[in-house]
C-alpha positions in Angstrom: 0.0 0.0 0.0 1.5 3.2 -1.2 1.3 6.7 0.7 -1.8 7.7 -1.5 -3.8 4.5 -0.9 -2.9 4.7 2.9 -4.3 8.3 3.1 -7.3 7.3 1.2 -8.0 4.3 3.5 -7.6 6.6 6.6 -10.1 9.2 5.1 -12.5 6.4 4.4 -12.0 5.0 7.9 -12.7 8.4 9.3 -15.7 8.9 7.3 -17.3 5.7 8.3 -16.4 6.4 12.0 -18.0 9.7 11.9 -21.1 9.1 9.8 -22.0 5.5 10.1 -20.6 4.3 13.3 -22.4 4.6 16.6 -19.0 5.4 18.2 -16.5 7.8 16.7 -13.7 5.4 17.2 -11.1 7.4 15.1 -11.8 10.5 17.2 -11.2 8.5 20.4 -8.2 6.9 18.9 -6.7 10.3 18.0 -7.1 11.3 21.7 -6.1 8.0 23.3 -3.0 9.5 25.0 -5.3 11.6 27.4 -7.0 8.2 28.5 -3.5 6.6 29.0 -2.3 9.6 31.1 -5.6 9.4 32.9 -5.1 5.7 33.7 -1.6 6.4 35.0 -3.0 9.2 37.4 -5.8 6.8 38.5 -3.4 4.0 39.1 -1.0 6.2 40.9 -3.3 7.5 43.4 -5.3 4.3 44.0 -2.2 2.1 44.5 -0.3 4.6 46.9 -3.7 5.1 48.9 -4.1 1.4 49.1 -0.5 0.9 50.2 -0.7 3.5 53.0 -4.3 2.8 53.9 -3.1 -0.9 54.3 -0.3 0.0 56.6 -2.5 2.2 58.7 -5.2 -0.5 59.0 -3.0 -3.3 60.4 -2.3 -1.7 63.9 -5.9 -0.3 64.1 -7.3 -3.7 63.3 -5.2 -5.4 66.1 -6.2 -2.7 68.5 -9.9 -3.2 67.6 -9.7 -7.1 67.7 -8.1 -7.2 71.0 -10.4 -4.4 72.5 -7.5 -2.1 73.6 -9.0 0.0 76.4 -7.7 3.4 75.0 -7.6 2.9 71.4 -10.7 0.8 70.7 -13.3 3.5 70.8 -11.3 6.2 68.9 -10.6 3.7 66.1 -14.2 2.7 66.0 -15.1 6.4 65.6 -12.6 6.7 62.8 -13.8 3.7 60.9 -17.5 4.7 61.4 -16.9 8.1 60.0 -15.0 7.1 57.0 -17.4 4.1 56.2 -20.4 6.0 57.1 -19.9 9.0 54.7 -19.3 9.1 50.9 -15.7 9.4 49.6 -16.8 12.4 47.6 -18.0 14.3 50.7 -14.6 13.4 52.4 -12.7 14.6 49.4 -14.6 18.0 49.2 -14.2 18.5 52.8 -10.3 18.3 52.5 -10.0 20.1 49.1 -12.6 22.8 49.4 -13.3 22.8 53.2 -10.0 23.3 54.6 -9.3 26.4 52.6 -12.0 28.2 54.4 -9.8 28.4 57.6 -7.2 31.1 57.8 -5.1 28.9 60.2 -4.9 26.2 57.6 -4.0 28.6 54.7 -1.1 30.0 57.0 0.2 26.8 58.2 3.4 25.2 56.8 1.3 22.4 55.3 -0.7 24.5 52.9 1.7 25.2 50.0 3.3 21.8 49.7 0.2 19.6 50.5 -3.2 21.0 51.5 -3.3 23.4 48.5 -2.8 20.5 45.9 -5.6 18.5 44.6 -3.4 15.5 44.2 -2.4 15.5 47.9 -5.9 16.0 49.1 -7.2 13.2 47.0 -4.3 10.9 48.2 -5.1 11.7 51.9 -8.9 11.3 51.6 -8.5 8.1 49.6 -5.9 6.7 52.1 -8.1 7.4 55.2 -11.2 6.0 53.4 -9.7 2.6 52.5 -8.0 2.5 56.0 -11.4 2.5 57.5 -12.8 -0.2 55.4 -9.7 -2.4 55.6 -9.5 -2.1 59.3 -12.9 -3.5 59.9 -12.7 -6.5 57.7 -9.3 -7.2 58.8 -10.6 -7.0 62.4 -13.1 -9.6 61.6 -10.4 -11.8 60.1 -8.3 -11.6 63.3 -11.3 -12.2 65.6 -12.2 -15.3 63.6 -8.6 -17.0 63.9 -9.1 -20.5 64.7 -8.5 -20.9 68.6 -6.4 -24.1 67.9 -3.8 -22.1 66.0 -3.5 -19.5 69.0 -3.3 -22.4 71.4 -0.6 -24.1 69.4 1.3 -20.9 69.4 1.1 -20.6 73.3 2.1 -24.3 73.6 5.3 -23.4 71.5 6.2 -20.8 73.9 5.4 -17.7 71.8 4.8 -14.4 73.3 1.6 -12.7 72.4 3.4 -10.3 70.1 5.2 -13.1 68.4 2.0 -15.0 68.0 0.3 -12.1 66.3 3.2 -11.6 64.0 3.7 -15.2 63.0 0.3 -16.9 63.5 -2.6 -14.5 63.7 -1.8 -11.9 61.0 -0.7 -14.3 58.2 -3.9 -16.4 59.0 -6.0 -13.3 58.9 -4.4 -11.9 55.7 -5.1 -15.1 53.9 -8.8 -15.1 55.0 -9.3 -11.5 54.2 -7.8 -11.7 50.7 -11.1 -12.2 48.8 -12.7 -9.3 50.7 -9.7 -7.0 50.1 -9.9 -7.8 46.3 -13.5 -6.1 46.4 -11.9 -3.2 48.3 -9.3 -2.6 45.7 -12.0 -2.6 42.9 -14.1 -0.4 45.0 -11.2 2.1 45.3 -10.6 2.0 41.6 -14.2 2.7 40.9 -14.3 5.5 43.5 -11.3 7.2 41.8 -14.0 8.9 39.5 -13.9 11.5 42.4 -10.6 12.7 41.0 -12.3 14.3 38.1 -14.5 16.5 40.3 -11.4 18.4 41.9 -9.5 19.4 38.6 -7.6 16.1 38.3 -7.9 14.4 34.9 -8.2 10.8 35.6 -9.9 8.3 33.2 -13.3 9.7 33.7 -11.8 13.1 33.5 -10.4 12.4 30.1 -13.8 11.1 28.9 -15.5 14.2 30.1 -12.9 16.4 28.4 -13.5 14.6 25.1 -17.1 14.8 25.3 -17.1 18.6 26.3 -14.4 19.5 23.6 -16.3 17.8 20.7 -20.0 18.1 22.1 -20.3 14.3 22.0 -23.0 12.3 24.1 -21.2 9.1 25.2 -17.9 8.5 23.3 -15.8 9.6 26.1 -17.8 7.8 28.7 -17.9 4.5 26.7 -14.1 4.7 26.3 -13.6 5.4 30.0 -15.9 2.4 30.8 -13.8 0.2 28.6 -10.5 1.2 30.5 -12.2 0.6 33.9 -13.3 -2.8 32.8 -9.8 -3.8 31.4 -8.3 -2.7 34.8 -10.8 -4.5 36.9 -10.2 -7.8 34.8 -6.4 -7.5 35.5 -7.1 -6.9 39.2 -9.5 -9.9 39.4 -7.1 -12.2 37.7 -4.3 -11.1 39.8 -6.2 -11.6 43.1 -7.5 -15.0 41.8 -3.9 -16.0 41.2 -2.8 -14.7 44.5 -5.6 -16.6 46.4 -4.6 -19.8 44.8 -1.0 -19.2 45.8 -1.9 -18.2 49.5 -4.8 -20.6 50.0 -3.5 -23.6 48.4 -3.4 -25.4 51.8 -7.3 -25.1 51.9 -7.8 -26.9 48.6 -8.8 -30.4 48.7 -5.8 -32.5 48.0 -6.1 -35.7 45.8 -4.3 -39.0 46.4 -3.9 -41.2 43.3 -6.9 -39.4 41.7 -9.2 -39.8 44.7 -9.9 -36.9 47.0 -9.3 -37.0 50.7 -12.1 -37.9 52.9 -13.5 -34.6 54.4 -14.4 -34.8 58.2 -18.0 -35.2 58.7 -18.7 -37.1 55.5 
């Protein structure tokens, strides 16, 4: 195909896309770089928030599970607030609300952090996911089989060692399916970014629709990007569950399954 034929082909493709296709795919392809940059921003904030939120949730979940006399109630209040209010409201309170106070604007945190939409979104996302992760991790810790704890005591482990070597690994394994839902939920919640001047995946779609007065091309493209990301996350967690929960699968000996207690 020579240069003239190639130009004719692309002109014909653009004509079909604009006039006979329900989705102007050529226009979307011309601006696909915006969606790719939006994907990077979405993943950047989501992954960092999940990382820091997960680190915050572990000590809080332990304090909640073991009913620490001083920390249990404040942590319950923290988790109740962030689980009981929408992430959009939390983000607005940080990004728009804090700016109303002179003390905040004059503090040393204003210029580098609190005046930045990126940092406000990261803080809100981190605290939100920490609240959810704390509660289902607490449940996993509380449902640790008593036999595992008794075995740790029989081996002479201190309470801290038992938590570190027995309770937490067991709780992490059992909390893994619930945590996969939390990761997907945080990815979907990242659409909040487009409401505070950050151009995430949905922000790129809204820009495309607004720039060319389109009805749904940008939204459909954003939807496809989210679906691909969710598919990758789901497959990744399924592989992780097979690796971590392999000891819970029914083993087979010479093609016959082991007898399950109670059969």
